[in-house]
C-alpha positions as CSV (number, residue, x, y, z in Angstrom):
1,M,37.1,-8.5,47.1
2,K,39.7,-8.0,44.4
3,I,40.1,-11.7,44.0
4,V,36.3,-12.1,43.5
5,K,36.3,-9.4,40.8
6,K,39.2,-11.1,39.0
7,L,37.6,-14.5,39.2
8,L,34.3,-13.0,37.9
9,I,36.1,-11.3,35.0
10,L,38.1,-14.5,34.2
11,T,35.0,-16.7,34.4
12,S,33.0,-14.4,32.1
13,L,35.9,-14.3,29.6
14,L,36.2,-18.1,29.6
15,A,32.5,-18.4,29.1
16,L,32.6,-15.9,26.3
17,V,35.4,-17.8,24.5
18,S,33.9,-21.2,25.0
19,C,30.3,-20.3,24.0
20,G,31.2,-20.1,20.3
21,F,31.4,-16.3,20.2
22,Q,33.2,-15.0,17.1
23,M,33.6,-11.6,15.6
24,I,31.1,-10.7,12.9
25,Y,32.9,-7.6,11.7
26,N,36.6,-7.8,11.0
27,E,38.8,-5.2,9.4
28,D,41.1,-7.7,7.9
29,D,40.4,-8.9,4.3
30,K,39.4,-12.5,4.7
31,K,38.7,-15.0,2.0
32,I,35.1,-15.9,1.5
33,E,34.2,-19.1,3.3
34,T,32.0,-20.7,0.6
35,S,33.7,-21.4,-2.7
36,Y,30.6,-20.8,-4.9
37,E,30.2,-17.3,-3.4
38,Q,33.7,-16.4,-4.4
39,D,33.0,-17.9,-7.9
40,L,29.9,-15.7,-8.2
41,A,31.9,-12.6,-7.2
42,T,34.3,-13.3,-10.1
43,I,31.6,-13.1,-12.8
44,V,31.7,-10.2,-15.2
45,I,28.5,-9.4,-17.2
46,R,28.6,-8.2,-20.8
47,K,27.6,-4.6,-21.1
48,D,24.4,-3.6,-23.1
49,R,22.9,-0.3,-23.7
50,T,19.1,-0.9,-23.2
51,K,17.4,0.1,-20.0
52,L,16.1,-3.5,-19.5
53,D,19.6,-5.0,-19.9
54,Q,21.1,-2.4,-17.5
55,D,18.4,-3.1,-14.8
56,L,18.9,-6.8,-15.2
57,K,22.7,-6.4,-15.0
58,N,22.6,-4.2,-11.9
59,N,20.2,-6.7,-10.1
60,L,22.5,-9.6,-11.0
61,Y,25.6,-7.8,-9.7
62,D,23.7,-7.1,-6.4
63,L,23.0,-10.8,-6.1
64,L,26.3,-12.2,-7.4
65,N,28.5,-9.9,-5.3
66,P,26.5,-8.2,-2.6
67,D,29.6,-7.2,-0.6
68,Y,31.2,-5.7,-3.7
69,I,34.4,-7.7,-3.2
70,K,37.3,-6.7,-5.5
71,V,38.4,-9.9,-7.3
72,D,39.9,-10.7,-10.7
73,P,37.3,-11.8,-13.3
74,K,37.2,-15.5,-13.9
75,Y,33.9,-16.0,-15.7
76,F,32.0,-14.0,-18.4
77,L,28.2,-14.0,-18.4
78,S,26.4,-12.9,-21.6
79,L,22.7,-12.1,-21.5
80,K,20.2,-11.9,-24.3
81,T,16.9,-10.3,-23.2
82,L,13.6,-10.2,-25.0
83,K,10.6,-8.2,-23.8
84,S,7.1,-8.4,-25.1
85,L,3.9,-6.7,-24.2
86,T,0.5,-8.1,-24.9
87,S,-3.1,-7.0,-24.1
88,T,-4.9,-9.5,-21.8
89,F,-8.2,-7.5,-21.4
90,T,-9.9,-5.3,-24.0
91,T,-12.5,-2.8,-23.0
92,S,-15.8,-2.2,-24.9
93,T,-14.2,0.7,-26.8
94,G,-11.4,-1.6,-28.1
95,S,-8.6,-0.3,-26.0
96,S,-6.5,-2.3,-23.7
97,G,-7.6,-2.5,-20.0
98,R,-4.8,-4.8,-18.8
99,N,-1.4,-5.6,-20.3
100,K,1.0,-8.5,-19.6
101,I,4.8,-8.1,-19.8
102,Y,6.9,-11.1,-20.7
103,I,10.6,-11.1,-20.2
104,N,12.7,-13.9,-21.5
105,V,16.5,-14.0,-20.7
106,D,18.9,-16.4,-22.3
107,Y,22.3,-16.6,-20.6
108,E,25.7,-18.3,-21.1
109,L,28.5,-18.5,-18.6
110,I,32.0,-18.9,-20.0
111,N,35.3,-19.6,-18.2
112,L,37.7,-16.8,-19.2
113,D,40.8,-18.9,-18.9
114,T,39.8,-21.9,-20.8
115,G,36.9,-20.6,-23.0
116,E,34.8,-23.5,-21.7
117,V,31.0,-23.0,-21.5
118,I,30.1,-23.6,-17.8
119,S,26.3,-22.9,-17.9
120,V,23.7,-22.3,-20.5
121,G,20.1,-21.6,-19.8
122,S,17.1,-19.3,-19.9
123,T,14.5,-17.9,-17.6
124,A,11.1,-16.5,-18.5
125,V,9.1,-14.3,-16.2
126,N,5.8,-12.4,-16.6
127,D,3.4,-10.2,-14.8
128,N,0.5,-7.8,-15.7
129,Y,-0.8,-4.4,-14.8
130,D,-3.9,-2.3,-15.3
131,V,-4.0,0.3,-18.1
132,G,-5.7,3.5,-17.0
133,N,-6.7,6.8,-18.6
134,N,-3.7,8.5,-17.1
135,R,-0.7,7.9,-19.4
136,F,1.8,8.7,-16.7
137,G,0.1,6.3,-14.3
138,T,0.2,3.5,-16.9
139,Y,3.8,4.2,-17.7
140,T,4.7,4.1,-14.0
141,A,2.9,0.8,-13.5
142,E,4.6,-0.7,-16.5
143,E,8.1,0.4,-15.3
144,Y,7.4,-0.9,-11.8
145,V,6.3,-4.3,-13.1
146,R,9.3,-4.4,-15.5
147,L,11.8,-3.6,-12.7
148,N,10.3,-6.2,-10.5
149,L,10.5,-8.8,-13.3
150,T,14.2,-8.1,-13.8
151,K,14.7,-8.7,-10.1
152,V,12.9,-12.1,-10.3
153,A,14.8,-13.0,-13.5
154,A,18.1,-12.1,-11.9
155,Q,17.3,-14.3,-8.9
156,N,16.4,-17.2,-11.2
157,I,19.7,-16.8,-13.1
158,R,21.7,-16.6,-9.9
159,N,20.1,-19.8,-8.6
160,S,20.9,-21.6,-11.8
161,L,24.5,-20.4,-11.8
162,V,25.0,-21.5,-8.2
163,N,23.7,-25.0,-9.1
164,D,25.9,-25.2,-12.1
165,L,29.0,-24.0,-10.3
166,I,28.4,-26.5,-7.5
167,E,28.0,-29.3,-10.0
168,M,31.2,-28.2,-11.8
169,R,33.1,-28.4,-8.5
170,K,31.7,-31.8,-7.8
171,K,32.7,-33.1,-11.2
172,K,36.3,-31.8,-10.7
173,T,36.5,-33.3,-7.3
174,L,35.2,-36.6,-8.5
175,N,37.6,-36.6,-11.4
176,V,40.6,-35.9,-9.1
177,E,39.5,-38.7,-6.7
178,T,39.1,-41.1,-9.6
179,I,42.6,-40.4,-10.9
180,K,44.0,-40.8,-7.3
181,K,42.3,-44.2,-6.9
182,T,43.4,-45.7,-10.2
183,P,46.7,-47.5,-10.6
184,E,49.6,-45.5,-12.1
185,K,49.4,-47.2,-15.6
186,K,45.7,-46.0,-15.9
187,Q,46.6,-42.5,-14.5
188,K,48.9,-41.9,-17.5
189,K,45.9,-42.5,-19.8
190,Y,43.7,-40.0,-17.8
191,K,46.4,-37.4,-17.8
192,Q,46.9,-37.6,-21.6
């Protein structure tokens, strides 16, 4: 009976190892598997004082480094935000019945070591909300829409940065492979 138990335990351990089981949680500090995720974690965002900029910055940090990994900064991201509010529906009394919020964010990602501009772009998002008789309700609706728009803008910026960082890595890899394939006389020209 003991032999059967040992065989059963051994068989289950072998099956567990061979089925592709791997630990999800590990206490050791491991490097991040995907290189662009590590690059995103090394981005530092310029500090601004407005509520809109702070919300956008916080949402970006949540997307760029969701695990809050401690790494040395490698890139600097500067953001320039512009918010505008327009009336889209006017009531018979001349007051606004529905407002539309536009948020435009221009961004620039710079390599801190070389000063090279890695990515430049902009994103524009908008949404609308009803204007009611209750001022607090209208204020709350505006704040809710504004906060959601900063989340969408942060996602758009993150997606663009991922694409640009992947393209930058491809170019570097392509340049290294080109230099390796060229004869030594031509390599001297590339290195200069």
